[in-house]
Structures are given as structure tokens and as C-alpha cells.
VOTOR-58207 format. One record per residue (C-alpha): x, y, z; residue in one letter. Coordinates in steps of 0.25 Angstrom, whole numbers, plus 5000, padded with zeros to 4 digits. Layout:
% VOTOR-58207
XYZA;...
//
This chain:
% VOTOR-58207
483951554921M;484851624933T;485851714928P;486951594934A;486251484926D;486451574913L;487751624916L;488051484916K;487251424903A;488151534895M;489351494902F;488951354895S;488551394883A;490051464881A;490651324885V;489951244877D;490151314865A;491751294865A;491351164868A;492351064859P;491250954858D;490551044849T;491851144844C;492851044839V;491750964829A;491651074819P;493251114818H;493650984816L;494650974803P;494450864791E;495250724795R;496550734788P;497450624779K;498250604791G;498350604806R;497450674815T;497950704828I;497250794838V;498050874850I;497650984857G;497451054870A;496651144878G;495551114889K;494651094878A;495451004870S;495050854876G;493650904872A;494050944859M;494850804857A;493650734860K;492750814850A;493650794839V;493650634844E;492250644843D;491950714829H;493350674821W;493150574809Q;494350494808G;495850454818P;496450564826L;497450554838E;497950654847G;497950734861L;497550844867V;497950894881V;496850964890T;496751014905R;496550904915Y;495050864917G;494750934903H;494950774897K;493750704888L;493750564885P;494450534870T;494850404862T;495850474852R;496350584856I;497150594869E;496750704880V;497850724891I;497550814903E;498550914905A;498651044917G;498151174913H;498351304916P;499651274920V;500351164910P;500951014917D;501650904913S;500450834905A;500250964895G;501650934893R;501550794890E;500550814881A;500950924873A;502250864871A;501250744866R;500450824856I;501750884850L;502350774845K;501050714843M;500950814830V;502350824826Q;502550724813G;501250744808L;501150764791G;500350844782A;499050764781D;499050744797D;498050844805L;498350904820V;497250934826L;497351024838C;496251044848L;496651184855I;495951244869S;496151334881G;497051274890G;497951214881G;499151304882S;499351254896A;499051114892L;499951114880L;501151114890A;502451084880L;503651174885P;504551244874A;506051194876A;506751234887G;505451254896V;504851164905S;503451134910L;503751204923A;504051344917D;502851334907K;502151314920Q;502651414928A;502351504916V;500951474914N;500751494931K;501251634928A;500551664918L;499251614922L;499551704935K;499951844927S;498651874922G;499251854907A;498251854897T;498051694889I;498751744876G;500051794885E;499851664892M;499951584879N;501151664873A;502051634884V;501351484882R;501751464868K;503251504869H;503551414880L;502851294872S;503351194862A;501851174857I;501151304858K;501151424850G;500951334836G;502151234839R;501051114840L;500651154826A;502051174821L;502351004825A;501150964819A;501551034805S;501250984795P;499950934800A;498751004799R;498451074809V;497151104815V;496651164829T;495451184834L;495351284845M;494251314859I;494751484860S;495151504876D;496051644872V;495351784870P;495351804855G;495351674851D;496851674846D;497251534843P;498751574847S;498351584860V;497351474864I;498251364868A;499251434865S;499151384850G;499951264849P;499551274835T;499451434831V;500551504828V;501051604838D;501051764837P;501851784851T;503251764852S;504251714865N;504451844867A;503151894870E;502951764879A;504151824887L;503551954887A;502251904892I;502851844903L;503651974907G;502352064906K;501851974917Y;503151954924G;503151814924I;504551754928A;504551654920A;505651514920P;506951534912P;506751454902A;505451514900V;506251644898V;507151574890T;506051524880R;505551644879L;506651724876K;507051634865S;506651684849E;506851564844S;505751434842D;504551524841E;503251484840T;502751484826P;502251634823K;501051664811P;501251624798G;502251494802D;501951424789P;502151294797R;500851304803L;500151324791A;499251194791K;498651244807V;497151274808E;496851334822N;495151334822I;494251424834M;493251314837I;492751394851A;492951524856T;492551614867P;491751684859Q;490751594854A;490751534869S;490151684873L;489251684861E;488551554867A;488551614879A;487951734873A;486951644865S;486451594878V;486151714885A;485451764874R;484451654875K;484151704890A;483851834886G;485151884891V;485951984881T;487451934878P;488752044879V;489851954875I;491152044879L;492151984872G;492651834872N;494151884874A;494251954887I;495551974896E;495952034906G;496152024922E;494751954925S;494452054937R;494752164927D;493652104915V;492652064927A;492652224929L;492352244914V;491152154916H;490752214926A;490452324921G;489952304908I;489052214915A;488652324924R;488352414912Q;487552304906C;486752304920A;486652454923D;486452514909Y;486152404899G;487552434892Q;488152344884P;486752264886A;485452274894M;485252164904P;485152044903P;486552024897C;487651954898V;489252004897L;489951894892L;491451864889S;492551784886G;494051784886G;495151744895E;495551834910T;496551824918T;496951834931I;498151894939T;498351794951L;498751884962K;497951824975G;497751674980K;496551634973G;496251524963K;496051624953G;495051594939G;494851724929R;493351704927N;493251674944T;493951804946E;493351884934F;491851854941L;492451904956L;492752034951A;491452044942L;490752004955A;491452114962I;491352214953A;489952204951L;489652204964E;488552124965G;487752204954K;486252144952P;486152054941G;487552034936I;487951884935N;489051834929A;489951704924L;491251684921A;491951544919A;493151484910D;492551394900T;493451304901D;492751274915G;493951304925I;494351444929D;495751444933G;496151324940S;494851294949E;493651194945N;492951304940N;492451364928A;492151514934G;491051574943A;489651644943L;489351784952I;488151854953S;487651974959P;487751914973D;489251854971T;489851954980L;488651964990A;488651804992R;490251824993A;490151915003A;489251845011A;490251715009A;491251805015G;492151815002L;492751944999D;492651934984A;493752054982K;494751984990A;494651874983M;494651934968L;495851984975A;496351844979D;496051784964N;495151704972D;493851714964P;493551544964Y;493751554980G;492651664979F;491851594969F;491951444975V;491451514987A;490251574981L;490051434974G;489851514962D;491051454952L;490651374941L;491151234937V;490751174925T;492051084926G;492851074913P;492051124901T;493251064889L;493351204883T;493951324885N;493351464877V;494151554890N;493351624901D;491751654899F;491051774908R;489551804908A;488951914916V;487451924915L;486752034918I;485252034923E;484052124919R;483752204931D;
//
């Protein structure tokens, strides 16, 4: 097995560990006395809805919203596609229908909510006084700012009529069971898709402070909304959410462990650096490069052959004109830092199959990446400065293209150090 083949096998194992067709069924609740309403949002929600249909015994109905191109055929649960990462009118209309669908239910009814990464942009129902255009403007600015996913979602919750626990409030007094596939560092349920069924520990004032921290000039309606002390999201201990149960069914850690198992079977020692690594992609790359060199030169923290595995969500502060992609930016910075050091190969990809806005999940690097780039007339450092890792890897033919995986447990990074 070549280094590239092994890296791809580890990535596939990580994705498979979070596949809805295997992780949904074990967590389905008992059938209620009343109606079963299935709702949800996220890149995996279409696949999750199909898994529910395949395993549910009894009548059900509902609606979920997923990203364009992520729909699977269903018969009882309607699946709508909408915009991501910037919300659009399709997401707004779907969110309004979902909110209406859960209103007026009784204590014997069940709301089964299917939530995965991407749900925050897909459930785009603006709060009173805020327009969709306002939310789109703030969302675009946040994506370019370098803000963490937790910070972005704190703002999104307070500009929404459905996030931050508001969906669960609308469903009361029905029982609410939410199945979650985590795509956030730390697996905080209040951050995944901005927690539509989870109490919110953040405030309007904190959301406003986040915009100020990154110098984002928000539309006047947004500022007015966030300066208001009324109409806050439900906070921890709110009795109205007493019948809500949030269940984590897939996590970045479980996916890293699945990849580690593949490595062991291949005779490679896995070292899991962390499942919740954040920071600028190029800075995270420097740390990974340093650890990889230490393994290669001194056998610490592991003797080669070994592989460094990590997850989480890095960020990019866009300053250039390139197409970006946080995993490809990580890899380009990693290649530059490694300077062609022999025996080190790496893969980085988003487990949803889309790194940024292009058609690739990520890419791969090898010891000859920089040499091949130079021969092709590519200036690696200049392209990194221009936030153009996509252009770099597409020119080399080293992109990893999987298509939508229909799940999402965030970024996956594997740095393989071979024996001399």
C-alpha cells in the first residue's frame, strides 16, 4: 500500500464512522402514543432522514433541509435543498415551514430532530426586524474574518427566530429528541447548527461583542437587534425545555479512532493530537510540521512509521484573491514548512466532502510536492499569501475529490511519517 493509499483509507474510515446509515438506528427513541414529526437541518440531514425511514416502525411525517447536492430519495420525510455556507431564500422558507410544523403539538407527540454540521446556514429564519439580506451580509463577513465556529454560531443564534433553543420552545409540550452529528470542537450541542433545540448560554451582548472583535460593520437592523435586552434565547435551567433530549450519535473523536485502527492494522503507530484543534490553518500546519520532524528525527512522540491524526476546525483570514479552502491551506503551509523532508506525506480534508466552496474534499502532499510545483512554475509561498491553495493543488493534480459524503464531523488531518 502506498502512502497515499493508506492516507485515503484512513480518511474513508473516518467518514464511514459517521455515516448516518449506521449511526442513526441505534439511537432512535420509542414510538410515541401520538404523532411523530421528523425535522432537521444539516449536510447529513437528508441521509439521516433516509436512515430514520429505513428503521422506524410506525407512521411518521416531516421535513428536513440539507445543502444543494446532498439529497437522498425519501417517501415520508420531505427533503429540501438550500444554500450553504451563505443562507438563501430556500433555507428561509424551509425553516419557516419547520417552525410551523412543530407548533400546536401535544404532550403525547414526538418531535425527532436530525441535526448536523451546516444546519446553522440552512435554517435561515431571521429574527423579527432582521432581513435575509442582513443575515447574508453578516454571515459572509464572519466567514472571511477568522472567527471560530463557536463565535459565528453565537451571532447566528441571536439573529434567528429558530436557533438557540427557539425551535424546542415552539414544540413544547411535545417531547423533543435530537440526534446530532457533531462538527464542532468539543462537541458542544449548543454550537452544532447553532443549537435549535439546546438552551443558549450566550447573549445578545456577547454576539455584538464578537462583531466588534473582528471589526465587522453589521447592517443597522442587526446592531439594533443585538443591542436589545428583550427576546433573548432560552437559558440553562429553562423549564420549557425540560422534555428535550439531545443525543450525540457521531463525533470527530470516534472518526479519528476509526482512522487510528486502520493505521494499526497497516503496522503504523497512530498518534491522535486532538479532535478539537482550532486556529489559523497555516499556524496549525507549522505545529504539525514541527511534531512530524520530531518523530522523523528523534522518534518522539512516536517512532516511525507513525501517523499524526487530528480533527477540529481551523480558520482562514482571507487577505488574498484565491479560492481558499482551510484544509488545502493547511497542506500548502505544511508542505512549505517541511521543505520536502523525505518520508513525510499528508492528507487533509473536510469529512463532508467539500473544502470551502470548491468541488474537492481536500488534497494530499508528498516529499516531492514543492519540487513538482517549482517545475510547473508555481510559487508556493506566493500562492499561500494569496489564499490560493486550491489553484496550487489543482495545478499539481493532487486534489482529493470524493463528492458529498452525506455526513460531517469536521476536518480530518493525517501526517504520515515513514521509516528511513
